C-alpha positions as CSV (number, residue, x, y, z in Angstrom):
1,M,-67.8,13.3,-7.4
2,N,-66.8,16.1,-5.3
3,M,-64.8,14.9,-2.4
4,E,-62.6,17.8,-1.5
5,Y,-64.5,18.5,1.9
6,T,-62.5,15.4,3.0
7,V,-59.6,17.2,3.8
8,L,-61.4,18.6,6.9
9,I,-61.5,15.0,8.1
10,L,-57.7,15.5,8.8
11,L,-57.7,19.1,9.7
12,L,-60.4,19.1,12.4
13,P,-58.6,16.7,14.7
14,V,-55.3,18.4,14.2
15,L,-56.9,21.8,15.0
16,S,-58.1,20.2,18.0
17,F,-55.0,19.2,19.1
18,L,-53.0,22.4,18.5
19,I,-55.9,24.4,20.4
20,L,-55.9,21.9,23.1
21,G,-52.2,21.5,23.5
22,L,-51.5,25.3,23.6
23,T,-54.5,26.5,25.4
24,G,-55.7,23.8,27.1
25,M,-54.2,24.7,30.5
26,Y,-56.5,27.7,30.5
27,M,-59.7,26.1,30.0
28,K,-61.9,24.2,32.3
29,H,-62.1,20.5,31.9
30,R,-65.8,20.7,30.4
31,V,-64.8,23.1,27.7
32,A,-61.7,20.8,26.6
33,G,-63.9,17.9,26.5
34,L,-66.3,19.4,24.4
35,I,-63.8,21.1,22.0
36,G,-62.1,17.5,21.5
37,T,-65.5,15.6,21.1
38,A,-67.1,18.4,19.1
39,S,-64.3,18.1,16.6
40,L,-64.5,14.3,16.5
41,A,-68.4,14.7,16.1
42,G,-67.5,16.7,13.0
43,V,-65.0,14.2,11.7
44,T,-67.7,11.2,12.4
45,F,-70.1,13.2,10.2
46,L,-67.8,13.7,7.4
47,S,-66.7,10.2,7.3
48,Y,-70.3,8.8,7.1
49,L,-71.1,11.4,4.5
50,T,-68.0,10.3,2.6
51,A,-69.2,6.7,2.7
52,W,-72.5,7.7,1.6
53,N,-71.6,9.6,-1.1
54,Y,-68.6,7.2,-2.3
55,F,-71.0,3.8,-2.0
56,T,-74.0,5.3,-3.6
57,A,-72.2,7.1,-6.5
58,G,-72.2,3.7,-8.3
59,R,-69.3,1.5,-9.8
60,T,-67.4,1.9,-12.5
61,A,-67.7,0.0,-16.1
62,E,-65.5,-2.6,-14.9
63,G,-67.8,-3.2,-12.0
64,V,-65.5,-1.8,-9.3
65,F,-65.7,1.3,-7.0
66,P,-63.5,4.1,-8.4
67,T,-60.2,4.9,-6.7
68,L,-60.5,8.8,-6.0
69,T,-57.6,11.4,-5.1
70,P,-59.7,14.3,-4.0
71,Y,-56.6,16.0,-2.6
72,N,-52.7,15.4,-3.3
73,I,-49.6,17.7,-3.4
74,E,-46.0,16.8,-4.5
75,W,-44.0,17.1,-1.3
76,L,-40.4,15.8,-2.1
77,P,-39.6,15.2,-5.7
78,F,-36.7,12.9,-6.5
79,T,-36.9,11.7,-10.1
80,G,-39.6,12.2,-12.6
81,S,-41.5,9.1,-11.5
82,L,-39.6,8.8,-7.7
83,H,-41.4,11.4,-5.5
84,I,-43.3,11.5,-1.9
85,D,-46.7,13.1,-2.2
86,M,-48.9,14.0,0.7
87,G,-52.8,13.6,0.1
88,I,-55.8,11.9,0.5
89,L,-56.8,8.4,-1.2
90,L,-60.6,7.0,-1.2
91,D,-61.0,3.5,-1.9
92,P,-63.5,0.9,-0.3
93,I,-61.2,-0.1,2.3
94,S,-60.0,3.3,3.6
95,V,-63.8,4.7,3.5
96,M,-64.4,1.7,5.7
97,M,-61.5,2.5,7.8
98,L,-62.6,6.1,8.2
99,V,-66.1,5.1,9.3
100,V,-64.5,2.6,12.0
101,I,-62.0,4.9,13.2
102,S,-64.2,8.0,13.5
103,T,-67.0,5.8,15.0
104,V,-65.1,4.2,17.9
105,S,-63.1,7.5,18.7
106,L,-66.2,9.4,18.9
107,M,-67.5,6.9,21.3
108,V,-64.2,6.9,23.4
109,H,-64.5,11.0,23.4
110,I,-67.9,10.7,24.8
111,Y,-67.2,7.8,27.3
112,S,-64.1,9.8,28.6
113,F,-66.3,12.5,29.9
114,G,-67.4,10.5,32.8
115,Y,-64.3,7.9,33.1
116,M,-61.6,10.7,33.1
117,K,-63.8,13.4,35.3
118,G,-61.8,15.2,37.5
119,E,-58.3,13.5,36.3
120,R,-55.1,15.8,36.3
121,G,-54.2,16.4,32.7
122,F,-57.8,16.2,31.6
123,Q,-57.3,18.7,28.6
124,R,-53.8,17.0,27.8
125,Y,-55.7,13.7,27.4
126,Y,-58.1,15.0,24.8
127,A,-55.3,16.8,23.1
128,F,-53.4,13.3,22.7
129,L,-56.7,11.6,21.8
130,S,-57.1,14.2,18.8
131,L,-53.4,13.7,17.7
132,F,-53.7,9.9,17.9
133,T,-57.1,10.3,15.9
134,F,-55.4,12.5,13.3
135,S,-52.5,9.9,12.9
136,M,-54.7,7.2,12.3
137,L,-56.9,8.8,9.9
138,G,-53.9,10.1,8.1
139,L,-52.5,6.6,7.7
140,V,-55.5,4.9,6.3
141,V,-56.3,7.7,3.6
142,A,-52.4,7.8,2.6
143,T,-51.9,7.8,-1.3
144,N,-48.6,6.2,-1.1
145,I,-46.4,3.9,1.1
146,F,-44.2,6.7,2.3
147,Q,-46.8,8.9,3.5
148,M,-48.4,5.7,5.4
149,Y,-45.0,5.3,7.1
150,V,-45.0,8.9,8.3
151,F,-48.5,8.6,9.8
152,W,-47.3,5.3,11.0
153,E,-44.4,6.5,13.0
154,L,-46.8,9.4,14.3
155,V,-49.4,6.9,15.4
156,G,-46.5,5.3,17.6
157,V,-45.6,8.8,19.1
158,S,-49.2,9.3,19.9
159,S,-50.0,6.0,21.4
160,Y,-46.5,6.5,23.6
161,L,-48.1,9.8,25.0
162,L,-51.6,7.9,25.8
163,I,-50.1,4.9,27.3
164,G,-48.0,6.8,29.5
165,F,-50.4,9.5,30.4
166,Y,-50.1,8.5,34.2
167,Y,-46.6,9.6,34.0
168,T,-46.0,9.5,37.6
169,K,-46.9,6.0,37.8
170,P,-43.5,3.8,37.1
171,E,-45.4,1.0,35.5
172,A,-47.0,3.3,33.0
173,I,-43.5,4.9,32.1
174,A,-42.1,1.6,31.7
175,A,-45.1,0.5,29.6
176,S,-45.1,3.4,27.3
177,K,-41.3,3.1,26.7
178,K,-41.7,-0.7,26.0
179,A,-44.6,-0.1,23.5
180,F,-42.3,2.6,21.9
181,I,-39.4,0.6,21.7
182,V,-40.7,-2.5,20.4
183,T,-42.6,-1.1,17.4
184,R,-39.7,1.1,16.8
185,F,-37.7,-2.0,16.3
186,A,-40.0,-3.6,14.2
187,D,-40.7,-0.4,12.3
188,L,-37.1,-0.6,11.0
189,G,-38.0,-3.6,8.8
190,F,-41.0,-1.5,7.6
191,L,-38.5,1.2,6.5
192,I,-36.0,-0.8,4.9
193,G,-38.9,-2.6,3.0
194,I,-40.0,0.7,1.8
195,L,-36.6,1.6,0.9
196,I,-36.0,-1.2,-1.3
197,Y,-39.5,-0.8,-2.7
198,G,-38.9,2.6,-3.6
199,Y,-35.3,2.0,-5.3
200,Y,-36.2,-1.0,-7.4
201,M,-39.7,0.4,-8.3
202,Q,-38.9,3.9,-8.6
203,T,-42.1,4.9,-7.2
204,F,-43.7,5.0,-3.9
205,T,-47.5,4.3,-4.8
206,F,-49.5,1.4,-4.0
207,T,-50.2,0.6,-7.8
208,P,-46.8,0.7,-9.6
209,G,-46.8,0.1,-13.5
210,Q,-46.3,-3.1,-15.4
211,E,-42.8,-2.2,-16.5
212,Q,-41.7,-1.3,-12.7
213,L,-43.1,-4.6,-11.5
214,M,-41.2,-6.5,-14.1
215,K,-38.0,-5.0,-13.0
216,A,-38.4,-5.3,-9.3
217,G,-40.1,-8.8,-9.6
218,M,-37.4,-10.9,-7.7
219,V,-36.7,-8.3,-4.8
220,L,-40.4,-7.5,-4.3
221,P,-41.0,-10.4,-1.8
222,W,-38.4,-9.2,0.2
223,A,-39.4,-5.6,0.6
224,L,-43.4,-6.7,1.1
225,G,-42.0,-9.4,3.7
226,L,-39.9,-6.4,5.5
227,M,-42.9,-4.3,5.4
228,F,-44.9,-7.0,7.1
229,V,-42.5,-7.2,10.0
230,G,-43.5,-3.3,10.9
231,G,-47.0,-4.5,10.6
232,A,-46.4,-7.4,12.8
233,G,-45.0,-5.0,15.2
234,K,-48.2,-2.8,15.0
235,S,-50.5,-5.5,15.1
236,A,-48.6,-7.2,18.1
237,M,-48.0,-10.5,16.1
238,F,-45.9,-13.1,17.7
239,P,-43.2,-12.7,19.0
240,L,-43.5,-8.6,18.8
241,H,-46.7,-8.9,21.1
242,I,-45.1,-8.0,24.3
243,W,-45.8,-4.5,24.4
244,L,-49.6,-4.8,24.1
245,P,-50.6,-6.3,27.5
246,D,-48.5,-3.9,29.3
247,A,-50.0,-0.8,27.4
248,M,-53.0,-1.5,29.6
249,E,-51.3,0.9,31.8
250,G,-52.9,3.7,30.1
251,P,-56.6,4.9,30.7
252,T,-59.2,2.3,29.9
253,P,-60.8,4.5,27.0
254,V,-57.3,4.5,25.5
255,S,-57.1,0.7,25.5
256,A,-60.5,0.7,23.8
257,L,-59.2,3.2,21.1
258,I,-55.8,1.5,20.7
259,H,-56.8,-2.1,20.8
260,A,-60.3,-2.0,19.4
261,A,-60.1,-0.2,15.9
262,T,-57.1,1.8,15.3
263,M,-53.5,1.0,16.1
264,V,-53.4,-2.7,16.5
265,V,-55.3,-3.1,13.0
266,A,-52.7,-1.0,11.2
267,G,-50.6,-4.0,10.1
268,V,-53.9,-5.9,8.9
269,Y,-54.7,-2.8,6.9
270,L,-51.1,-2.7,5.5
271,V,-51.2,-6.2,4.4
272,A,-54.5,-5.3,3.0
273,R,-53.5,-2.3,1.1
274,M,-50.3,-4.2,-0.3
275,F,-52.8,-7.3,-1.2
276,P,-52.6,-7.0,-5.0
277,L,-48.8,-7.2,-4.7
278,F,-48.7,-9.9,-2.2
279,I,-51.1,-12.0,-4.2
280,G,-49.2,-11.5,-7.4
281,F,-45.9,-11.4,-6.4
282,A,-45.4,-12.8,-3.0
283,P,-48.0,-15.4,-2.2
284,N,-45.5,-17.6,-0.2
285,V,-45.1,-14.4,2.0
286,L,-48.9,-14.3,2.2
287,H,-49.2,-17.9,3.1
288,L,-46.4,-17.4,5.9
289,I,-48.3,-14.4,7.3
290,A,-51.3,-17.0,7.5
291,W,-49.3,-19.4,9.9
292,V,-47.8,-16.6,11.9
293,G,-51.4,-15.2,12.5
294,A,-52.6,-18.7,13.6
295,F,-49.6,-19.3,16.0
296,T,-50.2,-15.8,17.4
297,A,-53.9,-16.5,17.7
298,F,-53.4,-19.8,19.4
299,Y,-50.9,-18.5,21.7
300,A,-52.9,-15.4,22.8
301,A,-56.1,-17.5,23.3
302,S,-54.2,-19.9,25.7
303,V,-52.7,-17.1,27.8
304,A,-56.0,-15.3,27.8
305,C,-57.5,-18.4,29.5
306,A,-55.1,-18.1,32.4
307,Q,-55.0,-14.2,33.2
308,S,-56.8,-12.7,36.2
309,D,-56.7,-9.2,35.2
310,I,-59.6,-8.1,33.2
311,K,-57.7,-5.6,30.7
312,R,-55.0,-8.1,30.2
313,V,-57.9,-11.0,29.1
314,L,-59.1,-8.3,26.7
315,A,-55.7,-7.5,25.3
316,F,-54.7,-11.1,24.6
317,S,-58.1,-11.3,23.0
318,T,-57.1,-8.6,20.7
319,I,-54.1,-10.2,19.7
320,S,-55.9,-13.3,18.9
321,Q,-58.6,-11.5,17.0
322,I,-55.9,-9.8,15.0
323,G,-54.4,-13.4,14.4
324,F,-57.6,-14.1,12.9
325,M,-57.3,-11.2,10.4
326,M,-54.2,-12.1,9.3
327,V,-54.9,-15.5,8.8
328,A,-57.8,-14.7,6.6
329,L,-55.6,-12.2,4.2
330,G,-52.8,-15.2,4.4
331,V,-54.9,-18.0,3.2
332,C,-56.0,-16.1,0.1
333,T,-54.7,-17.8,-3.2
334,A,-56.3,-15.6,-5.9
335,A,-57.6,-12.0,-6.2
336,H,-61.2,-13.2,-7.1
337,P,-63.5,-13.9,-4.0
338,H,-65.0,-17.0,-5.7
339,E,-61.5,-18.4,-6.6
340,G,-59.6,-18.0,-3.2
341,G,-59.8,-14.4,-2.4
342,L,-62.6,-15.0,0.2
343,G,-60.3,-14.3,2.9
344,Y,-59.7,-10.6,2.1
345,M,-63.3,-9.9,2.4
346,A,-63.7,-11.8,5.5
347,S,-60.7,-10.2,7.3
348,M,-62.1,-6.6,6.4
349,F,-65.4,-7.7,7.7
350,H,-64.1,-9.2,11.0
351,L,-61.9,-5.8,11.1
352,F,-65.2,-3.7,11.1
353,T,-67.1,-6.1,13.6
354,H,-64.3,-6.8,15.9
355,A,-63.8,-3.0,16.1
356,M,-67.3,-2.5,17.5
357,F,-67.5,-5.2,20.2
358,K,-63.8,-5.1,21.1
359,A,-64.4,-1.4,22.0
360,L,-67.5,-2.4,23.5
361,L,-65.7,-4.8,25.9
362,F,-63.1,-2.4,26.8
363,L,-65.5,0.3,27.5
364,G,-67.5,-2.2,29.6
365,A,-64.4,-3.2,31.4
366,G,-63.7,0.5,32.2
367,C,-67.2,0.8,33.7
368,I,-66.7,-2.2,35.8
369,I,-63.0,-0.8,37.1
370,H,-64.8,2.6,37.6
371,A,-67.3,0.8,40.1
372,V,-65.1,-1.6,42.1
373,H,-61.7,0.2,41.8
374,S,-59.6,-2.7,40.6
375,N,-58.8,-4.8,37.6
376,E,-58.6,-8.0,39.3
377,M,-61.7,-10.7,38.4
378,S,-61.3,-12.2,41.8
379,I,-62.8,-9.2,43.7
380,M,-65.7,-8.5,41.3
381,G,-68.5,-11.4,40.9
382,G,-72.0,-10.8,41.4
383,L,-71.9,-7.4,39.5
384,R,-75.0,-8.1,37.3
385,K,-77.3,-6.9,40.1
386,Y,-75.5,-3.7,40.6
387,M,-74.7,-2.7,36.7
388,P,-77.6,-4.0,34.5
389,I,-76.7,-1.9,31.4
390,T,-73.0,-2.8,31.8
391,H,-74.1,-6.5,32.2
392,I,-76.2,-6.8,29.2
393,T,-74.0,-4.9,26.7
394,F,-71.1,-7.0,28.0
395,L,-73.1,-9.9,27.4
396,I,-73.8,-8.9,24.0
397,A,-70.1,-8.3,23.2
398,C,-69.1,-11.7,24.5
399,L,-71.9,-13.6,22.5
400,A,-70.5,-11.7,19.3
401,I,-66.9,-12.3,20.1
402,A,-67.8,-16.1,20.7
403,G,-69.4,-16.3,17.3
404,I,-72.9,-16.9,18.3
405,P,-75.8,-15.9,15.8
406,P,-77.1,-13.5,15.0
407,F,-74.4,-11.3,16.6
408,S,-71.8,-9.8,14.3
409,G,-68.9,-11.8,15.2
410,F,-70.8,-15.0,13.9
411,F,-70.9,-13.7,10.4
412,S,-67.3,-12.4,10.1
413,K,-65.8,-15.2,11.8
414,D,-67.6,-17.8,9.8
415,E,-66.3,-16.0,6.7
416,I,-62.5,-16.5,7.9
417,L,-63.3,-20.4,8.9
418,T,-64.7,-21.0,5.4
419,A,-61.7,-19.4,3.6
420,C,-59.3,-21.2,5.7
421,F,-61.1,-24.6,5.0
422,Q,-60.9,-23.5,1.6
423,F,-57.3,-23.1,1.8
424,S,-56.5,-26.2,3.8
425,P,-58.6,-28.3,6.3
426,A,-55.7,-28.2,8.8
427,I,-55.7,-24.5,9.2
428,G,-59.5,-24.6,9.1
429,W,-59.7,-27.1,12.0
430,V,-57.1,-25.1,13.9
431,M,-58.7,-21.7,13.4
432,T,-62.2,-23.3,14.6
433,V,-60.4,-24.8,18.0
434,I,-59.1,-21.3,18.5
435,A,-62.8,-20.0,18.0
436,G,-63.8,-22.4,20.6
437,M,-61.2,-21.3,22.9
438,T,-62.2,-17.8,22.5
439,A,-65.9,-18.6,23.6
440,F,-64.4,-20.2,26.5
441,Y,-62.0,-17.3,28.0
442,M,-64.6,-14.6,27.1
443,F,-67.4,-16.5,29.0
444,R,-64.9,-17.4,31.9
445,L,-64.5,-13.7,32.0
446,Y,-68.0,-12.8,31.9
447,Y,-68.9,-15.2,34.8
448,C,-66.2,-14.3,36.9
449,I,-67.4,-10.6,36.6
450,F,-70.9,-10.8,36.7
451,W,-71.8,-14.0,38.5
452,G,-69.3,-16.0,40.6
453,K,-68.9,-15.2,44.1
454,E,-69.8,-11.7,45.3
455,N,-67.0,-9.9,47.4
456,K,-69.7,-8.5,50.1
457,E,-67.0,-7.1,52.5
458,L,-65.9,-4.6,49.6
459,H,-69.4,-4.1,48.3
460,A,-70.6,-3.3,52.0
461,A,-67.9,-0.5,52.1
462,H,-68.3,0.6,48.6
463,V,-71.5,-0.4,46.7
464,P,-71.1,-0.7,43.1
465,H,-73.2,1.3,40.8
466,E,-74.0,1.9,37.3
467,S,-71.9,4.5,35.5
468,P,-73.2,8.0,34.6
469,L,-74.7,8.1,30.8
470,A,-71.9,9.7,29.3
471,M,-70.3,6.2,30.0
472,T,-73.4,3.7,29.4
473,F,-74.5,5.5,26.0
474,P,-71.4,4.4,24.1
475,L,-72.0,1.0,25.6
476,M,-75.6,0.9,24.2
477,F,-74.6,2.4,20.9
478,L,-71.9,-0.1,20.2
479,A,-74.1,-2.8,21.4
480,A,-76.7,-1.8,19.0
481,V,-74.2,-1.9,16.3
482,T,-72.9,-5.2,17.2
483,L,-76.4,-6.7,17.0
484,V,-77.0,-5.3,13.4
485,A,-73.6,-5.1,11.9
486,G,-73.4,-8.8,10.8
487,F,-76.4,-8.1,8.5
488,I,-74.6,-5.6,6.6
489,P,-74.0,-7.0,3.0
490,F,-70.2,-6.3,3.5
491,G,-69.2,-8.1,0.2
492,H,-71.2,-5.4,-1.7
493,F,-68.6,-2.7,-0.7
494,V,-65.3,-4.5,0.1
495,S,-64.0,-7.5,-1.7
496,S,-60.6,-8.5,-2.9
497,N,-61.0,-7.4,-6.5
498,G,-63.5,-4.7,-6.0
499,E,-66.3,-6.6,-7.7
500,L,-69.6,-7.2,-5.8
501,Y,-69.6,-10.4,-3.9
502,D,-72.7,-11.9,-1.9
503,I,-71.9,-13.5,1.4
504,H,-73.0,-17.0,1.4
505,L,-72.9,-18.7,4.5
506,D,-71.3,-22.3,4.4
507,W,-73.7,-24.0,6.9
508,S,-71.3,-27.0,7.3
509,V,-68.8,-24.7,8.6
510,A,-71.2,-22.6,10.4
511,A,-72.8,-25.3,12.2
512,T,-69.5,-26.7,13.2
513,S,-68.3,-23.2,14.6
514,I,-71.6,-22.9,16.5
515,V,-71.5,-26.2,18.1
516,V,-67.9,-25.8,18.9
517,A,-68.8,-22.2,20.7
518,V,-72.0,-23.5,22.4
519,L,-69.8,-26.4,23.8
520,S,-67.2,-24.0,25.0
521,I,-69.8,-21.7,26.3
522,A,-71.3,-24.6,28.6
523,L,-67.8,-25.7,29.6
524,A,-67.3,-22.1,31.0
525,T,-70.6,-21.9,32.6
526,W,-69.9,-25.5,34.2
527,M,-66.4,-24.5,35.6
528,Y,-67.1,-20.5,36.5
529,A,-70.9,-19.9,36.7
530,R,-71.2,-21.0,40.4
531,E,-70.0,-19.0,43.6
532,K,-67.3,-21.7,44.2
533,Q,-65.1,-23.0,41.2
534,P,-64.0,-26.6,42.4
535,V,-63.2,-27.9,38.9
536,A,-61.2,-24.7,37.7
537,D,-59.2,-25.0,41.0
538,A,-58.6,-28.5,40.7
539,L,-57.5,-28.0,37.1
540,A,-55.1,-25.3,38.2
541,C,-53.5,-27.6,40.8
542,R,-53.4,-30.6,38.7
543,F,-51.6,-28.6,35.7
544,A,-49.9,-26.1,37.7
545,T,-46.7,-25.9,35.9
546,L,-48.8,-25.2,32.7
547,H,-51.3,-22.7,34.4
548,R,-48.3,-20.6,35.9
549,A,-46.4,-20.7,32.5
550,A,-49.8,-19.4,30.8
551,Y,-50.6,-16.8,33.4
552,R,-46.7,-15.7,32.9
553,R,-47.3,-15.7,29.3
554,F,-45.2,-18.6,28.6
555,Y,-42.1,-16.4,29.7
556,M,-42.1,-14.5,26.7
557,D,-41.1,-11.0,28.6
558,E,-38.5,-13.0,30.5
559,L,-37.1,-14.6,27.1
560,W,-36.9,-11.0,25.3
561,L,-35.0,-9.5,28.6
562,F,-32.5,-12.4,28.4
563,V,-32.1,-11.8,24.5
564,T,-31.7,-8.0,24.9
565,K,-29.6,-8.0,28.1
566,K,-27.6,-11.2,27.8
567,I,-27.1,-11.7,24.3
568,I,-27.7,-8.4,22.3
569,F,-26.3,-6.0,25.1
570,R,-23.7,-8.5,26.6
571,C,-22.5,-10.4,23.3
572,I,-22.8,-7.4,20.8
573,S,-23.2,-4.2,22.3
574,T,-20.3,-4.5,25.0
575,P,-18.0,-5.8,22.2
576,L,-18.9,-2.8,19.8
577,A,-18.7,-0.2,22.8
578,W,-15.0,-1.6,23.8
579,F,-13.9,-1.5,20.1
580,D,-15.3,2.1,20.0
581,R,-13.5,3.2,23.2
582,H,-10.2,1.2,22.4
583,V,-9.8,1.0,18.7
584,I,-11.6,3.8,17.0
585,D,-11.2,6.4,19.8
586,Q,-7.7,5.5,20.3
587,F,-7.0,5.7,16.6
588,M,-8.4,9.3,16.5
589,N,-6.4,10.0,19.6
590,F,-3.4,8.9,17.7
591,M,-4.1,10.9,14.7
592,A,-4.4,14.1,17.2
593,W,-1.1,13.1,18.7
594,G,0.8,12.4,15.3
595,A,-0.4,15.9,14.0
596,Q,0.6,17.7,17.2
597,A,3.9,15.8,17.5
598,S,4.8,16.6,13.7
599,G,3.9,20.5,14.5
600,E,6.3,20.6,17.2
601,E,9.1,18.8,15.1
602,L,8.5,21.1,12.2
603,Q,8.2,24.3,14.5
604,P,12.1,25.1,14.7
605,I,12.2,25.1,10.8
606,Q,9.9,28.1,10.9
607,S,12.5,30.4,11.9
608,G,11.6,33.4,9.7
609,K,15.2,33.7,8.3
610,I,15.3,34.0,4.6
611,Q,18.4,32.3,4.4
612,S,17.0,29.2,6.1
613,Y,14.2,29.2,3.6
614,T,16.3,29.5,0.7
615,M,18.5,26.6,1.8
616,W,15.7,24.1,2.3
617,F,14.1,25.4,-0.9
618,L,17.3,24.4,-2.8
619,I,17.8,21.1,-1.0
620,G,14.2,20.3,-2.1
621,V,15.0,21.2,-5.7
622,I,18.2,19.2,-5.7
623,V,16.6,16.3,-4.2
624,L,13.7,16.3,-6.4
625,T,15.8,16.6,-9.5
626,L,18.1,13.3,-8.4
627,V,14.7,11.4,-8.0
628,L,13.5,12.4,-11.5
629,L,16.9,11.6,-13.0
630,I,17.2,8.2,-11.1
631,G,13.6,7.5,-12.1
């Protein structure tokens, strides 16, 4: 199977970035947009072609899809076995990720034609989009853990540029710095884990030999746990989630790209990529990941129920859904899908479906913001009459994320819940409740936007209207994918051990999740579908403290500020700075003074008189002789 053309998947976006970055200021907006979009169209075509060729080529004699390395070079050699390579790795999850990333990125490129029209820095925006896409594509096809780390950091840099695109806004500057610092803090753990892994394994590959595994078996759980810290930062797991809601300061298409299919799933992809090592040598770490994911999902869902900004609701929804994916991976107890490995397939399936309907939700939110010029749900209301396409596509995405059949989210979420119940009924019921909360806050969002009380004064001054075709076409395309994606036999392509797996719905779990989702939607309808919302207002007043805490994200930002400013800066950084200034600096100053004083004292000896030199020489010889004789 000749797959050498896959190198073009990486070359096209990086060429687009270089062209737009170096010459974009001399181009018209339309030309720059066409160059960026054409390159992504090429990437998407090649990704689809790769997926077709890979999955239709058939399985090996062992019943699994082969792992291919169509391109690989030795970049930095250290020892015979320890070296850093740069290349392209094709296996079921990397090929799946190529399809997901290219599809969402292409839709964002097309959408941005309408959303970013007339914006200052249009060319720069498309250059950054190309750089981000290149970084994410390089991450998922990495042949080794160090190459993944290189592109991992490049993803962080490009996301910093995109989040801070509106660099004249203080909020955007603060958000980009926050995202960069928090993820760099987490990435330190990732780097330490990689270095421990490389030192003891004597390799950076994802599949070390049995001898290497036996030597490093004791430290491997620590290395994998530290790597997960980096993944937790990228995927906004609690308590490293604080950067994601603030990242909404970037353009809405950027939010769709970062929060739907790319950056935030990097942590999930990392755990999935290292899954054989986790399940074989660090199962306790894997189960810890499950509980971290469950708590994150519950926390984010609770906060989403109280938010008033449409993009922040979707941001916390993303955090919650990433928690679902982490839980699915964490509840695995074996590599075989029939014996405890169902969660792996379920996680990847949900990653695929979630990417499509969450991108749809963010792009739909962009159309709404474009129409009313505000992110606040309170001034929206009644928009279904003015924006029929956005209304229908947004409703489809809400039904999908709520887990209503036959939409794609139902099938992937049901597999996650089934895997959870197989692992532990407790975590199964916890995730079922969180799924119900998801349905509730998403339909709260839907009713507040498209039903509820219309702001007639605002609409009289500025009548909302449907977005142009450049913005509505991606909505219709993603809605169509959301309608049919659930029927893809996903287990035929991706499973925990690579073997073919037929998805079987557990109707006891499915029926329970449907009932919970329907009841949650009914509750949201009762509370928010009317023009006035007396029940919601009464509950907000009755539980004012809880509502305020949820709205303020349970004061996690304030807690982090306290930890950093009052504890780290005051108790650690300030004493270290004092020690540096008063001990280390003063010691070095003392050494300099001592050298100068010694020089000044010895200067008279250097008289230039041979008689004096001879005398000092003889005195030295005599003293040395006496010392030797006495000794």
